[in-house]
C-alpha positions as YAML, in Angstrom:
chain: A
units: angstrom
residues:
- id: 1
  name: ASP
  ca: [3.03, 8.19, -2.78]
- id: 2
  name: ALA
  ca: [-0.78, 8.16, -2.58]
- id: 3
  name: GLN
  ca: [-1.24, 8.09, -6.37]
- id: 4
  name: THR
  ca: [1.04, 5.08, -6.79]
- id: 5
  name: LEU
  ca: [-0.63, 3.31, -3.89]
- id: 6
  name: GLU
  ca: [-4.08, 3.80, -5.39]
- id: 7
  name: SER
  ca: [-2.84, 2.52, -8.76]
- id: 8
  name: VAL
  ca: [-1.34, -0.62, -7.19]
- id: 9
  name: ARG
  ca: [-4.54, -1.29, -5.24]
- id: 10
  name: ARG
  ca: [-6.69, -0.85, -8.34]
- id: 11
  name: THR
  ca: [-4.63, -3.22, -10.50]
- id: 12
  name: GLY
  ca: [-3.83, -5.84, -7.84]
- id: 13
  name: GLY
  ca: [-6.68, -8.24, -8.60]
- id: 14
  name: GLU
  ca: [-6.87, -11.95, -7.86]
- id: 15
  name: ALA
  ca: [-3.94, -14.28, -8.37]
- id: 16
  name: ALA
  ca: [-6.42, -16.94, -9.54]
- id: 17
  name: PRO
  ca: [-10.19, -17.34, -9.22]
- id: 18
  name: PRO
  ca: [-11.32, -19.60, -6.36]
- id: 19
  name: ALA
  ca: [-12.32, -23.16, -7.23]
- id: 20
  name: ALA
  ca: [-15.69, -24.63, -6.33]
- id: 21
  name: GLN
  ca: [-14.03, -27.02, -3.88]
- id: 22
  name: PRO
  ca: [-13.07, -26.95, -1.10]
- id: 23
  name: ALA
  ca: [-16.13, -24.82, -0.34]
- id: 24
  name: TRP
  ca: [-15.61, -21.25, 0.82]
- id: 25
  name: GLU
  ca: [-17.73, -18.37, 2.04]
- id: 26
  name: ARG
  ca: [-17.37, -14.73, 3.06]
- id: 27
  name: ARG
  ca: [-18.63, -13.74, 6.48]
- id: 28
  name: LEU
  ca: [-18.52, -10.68, 8.74]
- id: 29
  name: VAL
  ca: [-17.29, -11.28, 12.29]
- id: 30
  name: PRO
  ca: [-17.45, -8.81, 15.20]
- id: 31
  name: GLY
  ca: [-14.54, -6.38, 15.32]
- id: 32
  name: ALA
  ca: [-12.82, -4.95, 18.36]
- id: 33
  name: ARG
  ca: [-14.78, -2.58, 20.60]
- id: 34
  name: GLY
  ca: [-15.58, 0.56, 18.59]
- id: 35
  name: ALA
  ca: [-14.19, -0.93, 15.36]
- id: 36
  name: PRO
  ca: [-16.14, -2.15, 12.32]
- id: 37
  name: ASP
  ca: [-16.96, -5.80, 11.69]
- id: 38
  name: VAL
  ca: [-14.15, -7.77, 10.04]
- id: 39
  name: PRO
  ca: [-14.69, -9.61, 6.74]
- id: 40
  name: VAL
  ca: [-13.22, -13.11, 6.67]
- id: 41
  name: TYR
  ca: [-13.19, -15.92, 4.11]
- id: 42
  name: ILE
  ca: [-13.80, -19.39, 5.54]
- id: 43
  name: ILE
  ca: [-12.38, -22.24, 3.50]
- id: 44
  name: ASN
  ca: [-13.18, -25.94, 3.95]
- id: 45
  name: ALA
  ca: [-15.30, -25.57, 7.10]
- id: 46
  name: GLY
  ca: [-16.10, -28.87, 8.80]
- id: 47
  name: LYS
  ca: [-19.22, -30.23, 10.43]
- id: 48
  name: ALA
  ca: [-20.13, -29.07, 13.92]
- id: 49
  name: GLY
  ca: [-18.34, -31.21, 16.48]
- id: 50
  name: ASP
  ca: [-15.52, -32.34, 14.19]
- id: 51
  name: ALA
  ca: [-11.98, -31.85, 15.51]
- id: 52
  name: ARG
  ca: [-9.90, -30.78, 12.53]
- id: 53
  name: PRO
  ca: [-6.90, -28.44, 12.58]
- id: 54
  name: ALA
  ca: [-7.26, -24.82, 11.46]
- id: 55
  name: ILE
  ca: [-5.17, -21.95, 10.11]
- id: 56
  name: LEU
  ca: [-5.77, -18.24, 10.52]
- id: 57
  name: HIS
  ca: [-4.19, -16.67, 7.43]
- id: 58
  name: LEU
  ca: [-3.05, -13.05, 7.03]
- id: 59
  name: HIS
  ca: [-2.33, -11.81, 3.50]
- id: 60
  name: GLY
  ca: [0.74, -9.89, 2.38]
- id: 61
  name: GLY
  ca: [1.02, -6.50, 0.69]
- id: 62
  name: GLY
  ca: [3.35, -4.36, 2.77]
- id: 63
  name: TYR
  ca: [0.57, -3.41, 5.22]
- id: 64
  name: VAL
  ca: [-0.81, -1.07, 2.52]
- id: 65
  name: VAL
  ca: [-2.15, -3.27, -0.32]
- id: 66
  name: GLY
  ca: [-3.47, -6.79, -0.89]
- id: 67
  name: THR
  ca: [-6.72, -8.58, -0.15]
- id: 68
  name: ALA
  ca: [-7.76, -11.75, 1.58]
- id: 69
  name: ARG
  ca: [-10.11, -12.51, -1.30]
- id: 70
  name: SER
  ca: [-7.17, -12.79, -3.70]
- id: 71
  name: GLN
  ca: [-5.63, -15.59, -1.60]
- id: 72
  name: VAL
  ca: [-8.64, -17.92, -1.49]
- id: 73
  name: ALA
  ca: [-7.54, -20.08, -4.45]
- id: 74
  name: TYR
  ca: [-4.03, -20.57, -3.01]
- id: 75
  name: LEU
  ca: [-5.46, -21.39, 0.42]
- id: 76
  name: GLN
  ca: [-7.91, -23.89, -1.03]
- id: 77
  name: GLY
  ca: [-4.85, -25.90, -2.09]
- id: 78
  name: VAL
  ca: [-3.39, -25.71, 1.42]
- id: 79
  name: ALA
  ca: [-6.72, -26.73, 2.97]
- id: 80
  name: ARG
  ca: [-7.00, -29.66, 0.59]
- id: 81
  name: GLU
  ca: [-3.48, -30.86, 1.34]
- id: 82
  name: LEU
  ca: [-3.82, -30.67, 5.12]
- id: 83
  name: ASP
  ca: [-7.56, -31.42, 5.41]
- id: 84
  name: CYS
  ca: [-7.88, -28.35, 7.59]
- id: 85
  name: VAL
  ca: [-10.12, -25.30, 7.96]
- id: 86
  name: ILE
  ca: [-8.64, -21.95, 6.91]
- id: 87
  name: VAL
  ca: [-9.89, -18.47, 7.76]
- id: 88
  name: THR
  ca: [-8.23, -15.56, 5.96]
- id: 89
  name: VAL
  ca: [-8.75, -12.02, 7.28]
- id: 90
  name: GLU
  ca: [-9.61, -8.86, 5.32]
- id: 91
  name: TYR
  ca: [-7.90, -6.57, 7.82]
- id: 92
  name: ARG
  ca: [-7.91, -2.79, 7.34]
- id: 93
  name: LEU
  ca: [-4.93, -1.34, 5.49]
- id: 94
  name: ALA
  ca: [-2.57, 1.53, 6.24]
- id: 95
  name: PRO
  ca: [-2.23, 4.47, 5.90]
- id: 96
  name: GLU
  ca: [-6.01, 4.91, 6.24]
- id: 97
  name: THR
  ca: [-5.93, 2.65, 9.30]
- id: 98
  name: PRO
  ca: [-2.61, 2.92, 11.16]
- id: 99
  name: PHE
  ca: [-1.49, 0.57, 13.94]
- id: 100
  name: PRO
  ca: [-3.14, -0.94, 15.95]
- id: 101
  name: GLY
  ca: [-6.21, -1.13, 13.70]
- id: 102
  name: SER
  ca: [-5.09, -4.08, 11.61]
- id: 103
  name: LEU
  ca: [-3.76, -5.97, 14.65]
- id: 104
  name: GLU
  ca: [-7.12, -5.55, 16.38]
- id: 105
  name: ASP
  ca: [-8.93, -6.80, 13.25]
- id: 106
  name: ASN
  ca: [-6.72, -9.88, 13.20]
- id: 107
  name: TYR
  ca: [-7.08, -10.43, 16.94]
- id: 108
  name: ALA
  ca: [-10.87, -10.15, 16.64]
- id: 109
  name: ALA
  ca: [-10.83, -12.77, 13.88]
- id: 110
  name: LEU
  ca: [-8.64, -15.05, 15.99]
- id: 111
  name: GLY
  ca: [-11.02, -14.71, 18.93]
- id: 112
  name: TRP
  ca: [-13.98, -15.48, 16.69]
- id: 113
  name: LEU
  ca: [-12.19, -18.54, 15.32]
- id: 114
  name: PHE
  ca: [-11.57, -19.94, 18.79]
- id: 115
  name: ARG
  ca: [-15.12, -19.17, 19.93]
- id: 116
  name: SER
  ca: [-16.61, -20.71, 16.76]
- id: 117
  name: ALA
  ca: [-14.43, -23.81, 16.86]
- id: 118
  name: TYR
  ca: [-17.28, -26.24, 17.59]
- id: 119
  name: GLU
  ca: [-19.50, -24.79, 14.84]
- id: 120
  name: LEU
  ca: [-16.65, -24.93, 12.28]
- id: 121
  name: GLY
  ca: [-15.48, -28.40, 13.30]
- id: 122
  name: ILE
  ca: [-12.13, -27.18, 14.68]
- id: 123
  name: ASP
  ca: [-9.84, -28.56, 17.38]
- id: 124
  name: ARG
  ca: [-8.86, -25.53, 19.49]
- id: 125
  name: ALA
  ca: [-5.55, -27.20, 20.38]
- id: 126
  name: ARG
  ca: [-4.52, -27.26, 16.69]
- id: 127
  name: ILE
  ca: [-4.86, -23.69, 15.44]
- id: 128
  name: ALA
  ca: [-1.89, -22.13, 13.62]
- id: 129
  name: VAL
  ca: [-1.31, -18.69, 12.15]
- id: 130
  name: LEU
  ca: [0.16, -18.27, 8.66]
- id: 131
  name: GLY
  ca: [1.26, -15.20, 6.74]
- id: 132
  name: GLU
  ca: [3.49, -14.05, 3.90]
- id: 133
  name: SER
  ca: [5.54, -10.82, 3.89]
- id: 134
  name: ALA
  ca: [3.43, -8.21, 5.72]
- id: 135
  name: GLY
  ca: [1.10, -11.11, 6.54]
- id: 136
  name: GLY
  ca: [4.07, -12.78, 8.22]
- id: 137
  name: GLY
  ca: [4.65, -9.59, 10.18]
- id: 138
  name: HIS
  ca: [1.00, -9.55, 11.16]
- id: 139
  name: ALA
  ca: [1.21, -13.23, 12.17]
- id: 140
  name: ALA
  ca: [4.21, -12.48, 14.39]
- id: 141
  name: MET
  ca: [2.43, -9.45, 15.92]
- id: 142
  name: LEU
  ca: [-0.66, -11.56, 16.54]
- id: 143
  name: ALA
  ca: [1.32, -14.35, 18.21]
- id: 144
  name: ILE
  ca: [2.88, -11.75, 20.54]
- id: 145
  name: ALA
  ca: [-0.50, -10.16, 21.30]
- id: 146
  name: ALA
  ca: [-2.08, -13.58, 21.98]
- id: 147
  name: ARG
  ca: [0.72, -14.40, 24.43]
- id: 148
  name: ASP
  ca: [0.52, -11.01, 26.16]
- id: 149
  name: ARG
  ca: [-3.27, -11.03, 26.50]
- id: 150
  name: GLY
  ca: [-3.31, -14.64, 27.64]
- id: 151
  name: GLU
  ca: [-6.56, -15.63, 25.91]
- id: 152
  name: PHE
  ca: [-5.51, -17.96, 23.08]
- id: 153
  name: GLN
  ca: [-2.78, -20.55, 22.58]
- id: 154
  name: LEU
  ca: [-1.48, -21.02, 19.04]
- id: 155
  name: ALA
  ca: [0.05, -24.31, 17.91]
- id: 156
  name: LEU
  ca: [2.46, -22.77, 15.36]
- id: 157
  name: GLN
  ca: [3.34, -19.54, 13.60]
- id: 158
  name: VAL
  ca: [4.36, -19.94, 9.95]
- id: 159
  name: LEU
  ca: [6.15, -16.79, 8.84]
- id: 160
  name: SER
  ca: [7.06, -16.63, 5.14]
- id: 161
  name: TYR
  ca: [9.66, -13.90, 4.48]
- id: 162
  name: PRO
  ca: [7.99, -11.91, 7.27]
- id: 163
  name: MET
  ca: [8.17, -8.11, 7.49]
- id: 164
  name: LEU
  ca: [9.42, -7.73, 11.05]
- id: 165
  name: ASP
  ca: [11.62, -4.65, 11.44]
- id: 166
  name: ASP
  ca: [10.85, -1.04, 10.46]
- id: 167
  name: ARG
  ca: [14.55, -0.17, 10.76]
- id: 168
  name: THR
  ca: [15.55, -2.23, 7.69]
- id: 169
  name: GLY
  ca: [16.37, 0.21, 4.90]
- id: 170
  name: SER
  ca: [15.99, 3.26, 7.13]
- id: 171
  name: ALA
  ca: [17.95, 3.27, 10.39]
- id: 172
  name: ARG
  ca: [19.76, 0.13, 9.22]
- id: 173
  name: THR
  ca: [21.27, -0.32, 5.76]
- id: 174
  name: VAL
  ca: [21.59, -3.67, 3.99]
- id: 175
  name: PRO
  ca: [24.25, -4.99, 1.57]
- id: 176
  name: LYS
  ca: [23.75, -3.81, -2.02]
- id: 177
  name: HIS
  ca: [22.88, -7.27, -3.36]
- id: 178
  name: ILE
  ca: [19.98, -7.68, -0.90]
- id: 179
  name: GLY
  ca: [16.52, -6.24, -1.51]
- id: 180
  name: ARG
  ca: [17.05, -5.20, -5.12]
- id: 181
  name: PHE
  ca: [14.03, -7.07, -6.50]
- id: 182
  name: ILE
  ca: [10.29, -6.80, -5.80]
- id: 183
  name: TRP
  ca: [10.54, -5.20, -2.33]
- id: 184
  name: THR
  ca: [13.18, -2.53, -1.83]
- id: 185
  name: ALA
  ca: [14.41, -0.34, 1.02]
- id: 186
  name: TYR
  ca: [12.30, 2.52, -0.37]
- id: 187
  name: SER
  ca: [9.16, 0.33, -0.35]
- id: 188
  name: ASN
  ca: [9.93, -0.72, 3.20]
- id: 189
  name: ARG
  ca: [10.35, 2.84, 4.47]
- id: 190
  name: TYR
  ca: [7.06, 3.91, 2.88]
- id: 191
  name: ALA
  ca: [5.07, 0.91, 4.14]
- id: 192
  name: TRP
  ca: [6.31, 0.96, 7.73]
- id: 193
  name: SER
  ca: [5.82, 4.73, 7.94]
- id: 194
  name: ALA
  ca: [2.24, 4.23, 6.73]
- id: 195
  name: LEU
  ca: [1.53, 1.54, 9.32]
- id: 196
  name: LEU
  ca: [3.19, 3.29, 12.27]
- id: 197
  name: GLY
  ca: [2.01, 6.83, 11.46]
- id: 198
  name: GLN
  ca: [5.58, 8.06, 11.93]
- id: 199
  name: PRO
  ca: [8.85, 7.74, 10.00]
- id: 200
  name: ALA
  ca: [10.21, 4.19, 9.79]
- id: 201
  name: GLY
  ca: [13.29, 3.71, 11.94]
- id: 202
  name: SER
  ca: [12.24, 6.26, 14.58]
- id: 203
  name: ARG
  ca: [13.73, 5.87, 18.03]
- id: 204
  name: ARG
  ca: [10.43, 4.73, 19.56]
- id: 205
  name: VAL
  ca: [7.50, 2.79, 18.10]
- id: 206
  name: PRO
  ca: [4.07, 1.88, 19.50]
- id: 207
  name: PRO
  ca: [4.36, -1.19, 21.77]
- id: 208
  name: GLY
  ca: [3.69, -4.44, 19.89]
- id: 209
  name: SER
  ca: [3.82, -2.83, 16.44]
- id: 210
  name: VAL
  ca: [7.26, -4.06, 15.35]
- id: 211
  name: PRO
  ca: [7.99, -7.69, 16.23]
- id: 212
  name: ALA
  ca: [11.77, -7.26, 15.94]
- id: 213
  name: ARG
  ca: [11.65, -4.51, 18.58]
- id: 214
  name: VAL
  ca: [9.76, -6.61, 21.16]
- id: 215
  name: THR
  ca: [12.37, -7.37, 23.83]
- id: 216
  name: ASP
  ca: [10.81, -10.53, 25.31]
- id: 217
  name: LEU
  ca: [10.20, -13.32, 22.78]
- id: 218
  name: SER
  ca: [9.78, -16.10, 25.34]
- id: 219
  name: ARG
  ca: [6.63, -18.25, 25.59]
- id: 220
  name: LEU
  ca: [5.72, -17.69, 21.94]
- id: 221
  name: PRO
  ca: [4.39, -20.53, 19.75]
- id: 222
  name: PRO
  ca: [6.89, -22.65, 17.78]
- id: 223
  name: ALA
  ca: [7.82, -21.02, 14.48]
- id: 224
  name: PHE
  ca: [8.63, -21.84, 10.89]
- id: 225
  name: ILE
  ca: [10.49, -18.95, 9.26]
- id: 226
  name: GLY
  ca: [11.42, -19.06, 5.58]
- id: 227
  name: VAL
  ca: [13.10, -16.36, 3.47]
- id: 228
  name: GLY
  ca: [15.18, -16.01, 0.32]
- id: 229
  name: SER
  ca: [18.88, -15.20, 0.56]
- id: 230
  name: ILE
  ca: [18.54, -11.96, -1.45]
- id: 231
  name: ASP
  ca: [15.22, -10.87, 0.06]
- id: 232
  name: LEU
  ca: [15.37, -7.47, 1.80]
- id: 233
  name: PHE
  ca: [14.12, -9.23, 4.95]
- id: 234
  name: VAL
  ca: [16.73, -11.98, 5.14]
- id: 235
  name: GLN
  ca: [18.84, -10.40, 7.90]
- id: 236
  name: GLU
  ca: [15.91, -9.38, 10.11]
- id: 237
  name: ASP
  ca: [14.27, -12.80, 9.66]
- id: 238
  name: VAL
  ca: [17.40, -14.75, 10.53]
- id: 239
  name: ASP
  ca: [17.97, -12.49, 13.53]
- id: 240
  name: TYR
  ca: [14.36, -12.98, 14.71]
- id: 241
  name: ALA
  ca: [14.79, -16.75, 14.43]
- id: 242
  name: ARG
  ca: [18.00, -16.53, 16.47]
- id: 243
  name: ARG
  ca: [16.30, -14.47, 19.17]
- id: 244
  name: LEU
  ca: [13.37, -16.89, 19.34]
- id: 245
  name: LEU
  ca: [15.80, -19.76, 19.79]
- id: 246
  name: GLU
  ca: [17.63, -17.90, 22.55]
- id: 247
  name: ALA
  ca: [14.26, -17.30, 24.24]
- id: 248
  name: GLY
  ca: [13.55, -21.04, 24.27]
- id: 249
  name: VAL
  ca: [11.12, -21.14, 21.33]
- id: 250
  name: ALA
  ca: [11.40, -24.04, 18.86]
- id: 251
  name: VAL
  ca: [12.21, -22.67, 15.39]
- id: 252
  name: GLU
  ca: [12.64, -24.15, 11.93]
- id: 253
  name: LEU
  ca: [14.55, -21.66, 9.77]
- id: 254
  name: GLN
  ca: [14.91, -22.00, 6.01]
- id: 255
  name: VAL
  ca: [17.03, -19.60, 3.93]
- id: 256
  name: VAL
  ca: [16.50, -20.32, 0.24]
- id: 257
  name: PRO
  ca: [19.64, -19.71, -1.87]
- id: 258
  name: GLY
  ca: [19.20, -17.07, -4.56]
- id: 259
  name: ALA
  ca: [15.52, -16.47, -3.81]
- id: 260
  name: TYR
  ca: [14.02, -12.97, -3.93]
- id: 261
  name: HIS
  ca: [10.95, -11.63, -2.15]
- id: 262
  name: ALA
  ca: [7.71, -13.56, -2.76]
- id: 263
  name: PHE
  ca: [9.49, -15.94, -5.15]
- id: 264
  name: ASP
  ca: [7.08, -18.80, -4.37]
- id: 265
  name: PHE
  ca: [4.12, -16.78, -5.65]
- id: 266
  name: ILE
  ca: [5.89, -15.19, -8.62]
- id: 267
  name: ALA
  ca: [7.46, -18.45, -9.81]
- id: 268
  name: ALA
  ca: [5.10, -20.95, -8.22]
- id: 269
  name: ASP
  ca: [6.03, -23.80, -10.57]
- id: 270
  name: ALA
  ca: [9.79, -23.52, -10.04]
- id: 271
  name: PRO
  ca: [11.30, -26.51, -8.20]
- id: 272
  name: LEU
  ca: [12.71, -24.14, -5.54]
- id: 273
  name: SER
  ca: [9.24, -22.73, -4.88]
- id: 274
  name: LYS
  ca: [7.66, -26.18, -4.70]
- id: 275
  name: ARG
  ca: [10.25, -27.34, -2.16]
- id: 276
  name: PHE
  ca: [9.68, -24.21, -0.09]
- id: 277
  name: ARG
  ca: [5.91, -24.69, -0.07]
- id: 278
  name: ALA
  ca: [6.41, -28.36, 0.82]
- id: 279
  name: SER
  ca: [8.53, -27.31, 3.82]
- id: 280
  name: GLN
  ca: [5.73, -25.06, 5.06]
- id: 281
  name: ILE
  ca: [3.15, -27.80, 4.64]
- id: 282
  name: GLY
  ca: [5.46, -30.22, 6.46]
- id: 283
  name: ALA
  ca: [5.83, -27.86, 9.42]
- id: 284
  name: LEU
  ca: [2.06, -27.44, 9.64]
- id: 285
  name: ARG
  ca: [1.46, -31.17, 9.31]
- id: 286
  name: ARG
  ca: [3.87, -31.90, 12.18]
- id: 287
  name: ALA
  ca: [2.29, -29.21, 14.37]
- id: 288
  name: PHE
  ca: [-1.15, -30.68, 13.67]
- id: 289
  name: GLY
  ca: [0.04, -34.17, 14.57]
...
């Protein structure tokens, strides 16, 4: 409910304070027509004319909570490891801003990133999108929108336990051992209903709002999809990977035995989490050449 949502937002906070290096800055970039400017955090920007790879990052939080600012410290580590530029987007949250507001914020940030590539020292041919949970859902939505609008070509989509299907936990039940920890069927129904402005699992949804309901998945960027075996999203994520493969899209799928939702953030020092993060970094490194 609204009271719980406000409480979660108020107590969310930063996972860790950003480090001094790699350097980072907050900037406002132009939003979509009629929409407000979009705050972004730029991490490890290069010198004008460099040709380094880049990542557009979209934070998690079930479409209703979370901040880009809270992810800067984590992303500094990714930027350091890959020697890349990262831009993370402070998109507007539901239910105050239902679909397509957040998608348009993310698309505006992607457009700005491509247009600012020379200034930021970025190689336009090596731009990936990365997101966790709802951020993974946003990354998948953005990859679909970029394909459909024909303006930008992404090198890779890295989807960590992505939130892809509003029907999970509403129109479609899951086995009892799945989705018991961290993110439940109840959470999923609330969050998707907030984003869509209608009950989760309804017969129709706004076009492009639910990646799992998009019928044509061809011509999308290669994908890395990772999810835990007891995560609420495991079935929808595996099914999305299968459908991408059938559509001719190269996919690396990793199902982590015994892992729950967001395990790599909650238990970041666990060997399982470190291996999972290393797999993501490996996929990005290969995509960046």
